[in-house]
C-alpha positions as CSV (number, residue, x, y, z in Angstrom):
1,M,-17.4,-63.1,59.4
2,S,-15.4,-62.9,56.1
3,K,-14.0,-59.3,55.5
4,K,-14.8,-57.5,52.1
5,E,-12.2,-57.0,49.4
6,P,-11.9,-53.1,49.5
7,K,-12.6,-51.2,46.6
8,V,-10.0,-49.5,44.0
9,A,-10.5,-47.0,41.7
10,I,-7.3,-45.7,39.6
11,V,-6.6,-42.2,39.3
12,H,-4.5,-40.9,36.4
13,D,-4.0,-37.4,34.7
14,W,-4.4,-38.4,31.3
15,L,-4.4,-41.3,29.1
16,V,-3.7,-40.0,25.4
17,G,0.1,-41.7,24.4
18,Y,1.4,-45.5,26.1
19,A,4.1,-43.7,28.2
20,G,5.7,-44.9,31.7
21,G,2.7,-43.3,33.7
22,D,0.2,-45.2,31.5
23,R,2.0,-48.3,31.6
24,V,1.8,-48.2,35.9
25,V,-1.8,-47.6,35.3
26,D,-2.4,-50.6,33.3
27,A,-0.1,-53.0,35.7
28,M,-2.2,-51.6,38.3
29,K,-5.3,-52.2,36.6
30,R,-4.3,-56.1,35.9
31,V,-4.0,-56.0,39.5
32,F,-7.1,-54.9,40.4
33,P,-9.0,-56.1,37.3
34,D,-12.3,-54.3,38.9
35,A,-11.2,-51.2,39.3
36,V,-12.5,-48.1,37.6
37,I,-10.1,-45.9,36.0
38,Y,-10.5,-42.1,36.4
39,T,-8.3,-39.6,34.5
40,L,-9.3,-36.3,32.6
41,V,-9.0,-36.9,29.0
42,Y,-8.5,-40.6,27.1
43,D,-7.8,-40.9,23.0
44,P,-8.6,-44.1,22.2
45,N,-7.0,-43.6,18.9
46,N,-3.4,-43.6,21.0
47,M,-3.5,-46.4,23.3
48,P,-3.2,-49.8,23.1
49,E,-6.5,-52.1,21.9
50,H,-6.6,-53.3,25.3
51,F,-7.4,-50.5,26.6
52,K,-11.0,-50.5,25.3
53,S,-12.0,-53.1,27.2
54,Y,-11.3,-51.2,30.5
55,D,-13.9,-49.5,32.6
56,I,-12.3,-45.7,31.8
57,R,-14.3,-42.6,33.4
58,T,-13.4,-39.1,31.1
59,S,-14.0,-35.8,32.4
60,W,-16.9,-33.3,31.7
61,F,-14.3,-31.0,29.0
62,Q,-13.2,-34.6,26.8
63,K,-12.5,-33.6,23.4
64,V,-11.0,-36.4,21.5
65,P,-9.8,-34.9,18.3
66,T,-9.0,-36.9,14.8
67,P,-5.2,-37.2,14.7
68,I,-4.0,-35.6,11.3
69,T,-0.8,-35.3,9.0
70,P,-0.2,-32.0,7.1
71,V,1.0,-32.4,3.7
72,R,0.7,-29.0,2.7
73,I,1.0,-25.9,4.3
74,D,0.6,-21.9,4.0
75,K,3.3,-20.9,5.5
76,E,2.6,-17.1,4.8
77,R,-0.8,-17.5,6.5
78,R,0.5,-20.6,8.9
79,H,-2.7,-22.5,7.5
80,I,-3.0,-26.0,6.6
81,T,-4.1,-26.6,2.9
82,L,-4.2,-30.4,3.0
83,A,-4.2,-33.3,5.3
84,Y,-5.2,-36.7,5.7
85,F,-6.4,-38.3,8.4
86,D,-4.0,-41.0,10.6
87,K,-6.6,-42.8,12.1
88,V,-10.3,-43.6,12.0
89,S,-12.0,-40.9,14.6
90,T,-14.4,-41.9,17.2
91,V,-17.1,-39.8,17.1
92,D,-17.7,-36.2,15.8
93,Y,-18.3,-34.6,19.4
94,I,-17.1,-35.5,22.9
95,G,-17.9,-32.8,25.7
96,A,-20.3,-31.3,28.4
97,V,-24.0,-29.6,28.3
98,Q,-24.4,-28.2,31.8
99,G,-22.8,-30.8,33.5
100,I,-24.1,-33.9,31.6
101,P,-21.4,-36.0,29.6
102,I,-22.4,-36.5,25.7
103,C,-20.8,-37.6,22.6
104,F,-22.6,-38.1,19.3
105,D,-21.8,-38.2,15.6
106,A,-23.8,-36.6,12.4
107,K,-24.5,-38.4,9.8
108,E,-26.3,-37.5,6.2
109,C,-28.6,-38.5,4.1
110,A,-29.8,-38.2,0.8
111,A,-32.7,-40.6,0.7
112,D,-35.8,-41.9,2.7
113,T,-33.5,-45.1,3.6
114,F,-30.5,-44.5,6.3
115,P,-27.8,-47.3,5.3
116,L,-26.6,-48.4,8.5
117,Q,-23.0,-48.5,6.4
118,N,-22.7,-45.3,7.3
119,V,-22.0,-46.2,11.4
120,H,-18.7,-48.0,11.7
121,E,-19.0,-50.8,14.4
122,H,-16.3,-48.6,16.3
123,Q,-18.9,-46.2,16.9
124,V,-21.2,-48.0,18.4
125,S,-18.8,-49.7,20.8
126,F,-17.5,-46.0,21.9
127,M,-21.2,-44.4,22.0
128,E,-22.3,-48.0,24.2
129,K,-19.4,-48.0,26.6
130,Y,-19.9,-43.8,26.9
131,E,-23.9,-44.9,27.6
132,K,-22.6,-47.6,30.3
133,Q,-20.4,-44.5,31.6
134,Q,-23.5,-42.4,32.5
135,G,-22.9,-40.0,29.5
136,I,-25.2,-39.3,26.6
137,S,-24.4,-40.7,23.0
138,F,-26.6,-40.2,19.8
139,L,-26.7,-39.6,16.4
140,I,-27.9,-36.2,14.3
141,I,-29.0,-37.5,10.9
142,Y,-29.8,-34.6,8.7
143,Y,-32.3,-35.7,5.4
144,S,-30.9,-33.7,3.0
145,Q,-34.0,-34.2,0.2
146,K,-36.3,-33.6,2.8
147,E,-34.6,-30.9,4.5
148,T,-35.1,-32.5,8.4
149,L,-33.2,-33.4,10.9
150,Y,-33.3,-36.3,13.1
151,Y,-32.3,-37.0,17.1
152,M,-31.4,-40.2,16.7
153,R,-31.4,-41.5,20.6
154,F,-28.5,-44.2,21.1
155,E,-31.1,-46.9,22.5
156,E,-32.6,-46.5,19.2
157,L,-29.7,-47.1,17.2
158,L,-28.7,-49.7,19.0
159,K,-31.8,-51.4,18.2
160,F,-31.7,-51.1,14.6
161,W,-28.1,-51.9,14.8
162,K,-28.9,-55.4,16.3
163,R,-31.9,-56.2,14.0
164,A,-28.9,-55.8,11.2
165,Q,-26.7,-58.2,13.0
166,S,-29.0,-60.9,13.7
167,G,-29.7,-60.6,9.9
168,G,-32.3,-58.4,9.4
169,R,-32.7,-55.3,7.4
170,K,-29.5,-53.3,6.9
171,S,-30.6,-49.6,6.6
172,I,-33.4,-47.7,8.7
173,R,-36.7,-46.8,7.1
174,F,-38.0,-42.8,7.5
175,E,-41.0,-44.6,8.5
176,E,-39.6,-46.1,11.4
177,L,-38.1,-43.4,13.5
178,S,-40.0,-41.6,16.1
179,P,-42.0,-38.5,14.9
180,E,-41.2,-36.6,18.7
181,Y,-37.6,-36.8,18.0
182,F,-37.6,-34.7,14.3
183,M,-35.7,-31.6,15.0
184,A,-36.9,-28.0,13.0
185,L,-33.7,-25.6,11.9
186,K,-33.9,-22.3,14.6
187,N,-33.9,-19.4,12.2
188,H,-33.0,-21.6,9.2
189,C,-29.4,-22.2,11.0
190,F,-29.7,-23.2,14.7
191,V,-30.3,-26.9,15.4
192,P,-31.7,-26.7,18.3
193,Y,-29.6,-30.3,19.7
194,L,-30.1,-29.4,23.3
195,D,-33.8,-29.6,23.6
196,Y,-33.8,-33.2,22.3
197,I,-30.9,-34.0,24.7
198,Q,-33.1,-32.7,27.7
199,K,-35.8,-34.6,26.1
200,D,-33.7,-37.8,25.8
201,L,-32.9,-37.1,29.9
202,D,-36.8,-37.2,30.5
203,D,-37.7,-40.1,28.5
204,R,-35.3,-42.4,30.1
205,D,-36.7,-41.4,33.9
């Protein structure tokens, strides 16, 4: 009777900079290549590129900010008045809703067609990995001329993305969108995306 290999998990406090403990995690991952890494917070912008190939599962309260470098500071009010982004961001928000991990990016479109060049490859890759870790990824697109909001499920985004990658249309026509995922503002200001996260979940069952 063959002996089964033990399942191994690697647990670390956080992965936000490649220091001593993070190097140990990296070394352990090489010894146990199938191991899942569990951590409170993971910032891919501050870790080596090869970490993006690892199966890293974060806690429910992760929110990855985009690092900035201040250029001008109002010393009296202690406010940053001018700054630039150090690195490319992943998505606008990473967090949790009622214990469900979510990540999304907000986009604006002034025409009836949404250019896929507004979505970056690293964002699609990040969202895909987030979905594989049992999270929910989506876009919120605001069509400014129509004053209409749309909740785009990652599954739908990936379908259009793959079409473009295979030489097809590089944009999404308004009429291609699913009517049931258009959102109406509540009280003229609140985006009811929580309702559509629930619908997204229901449609997956």
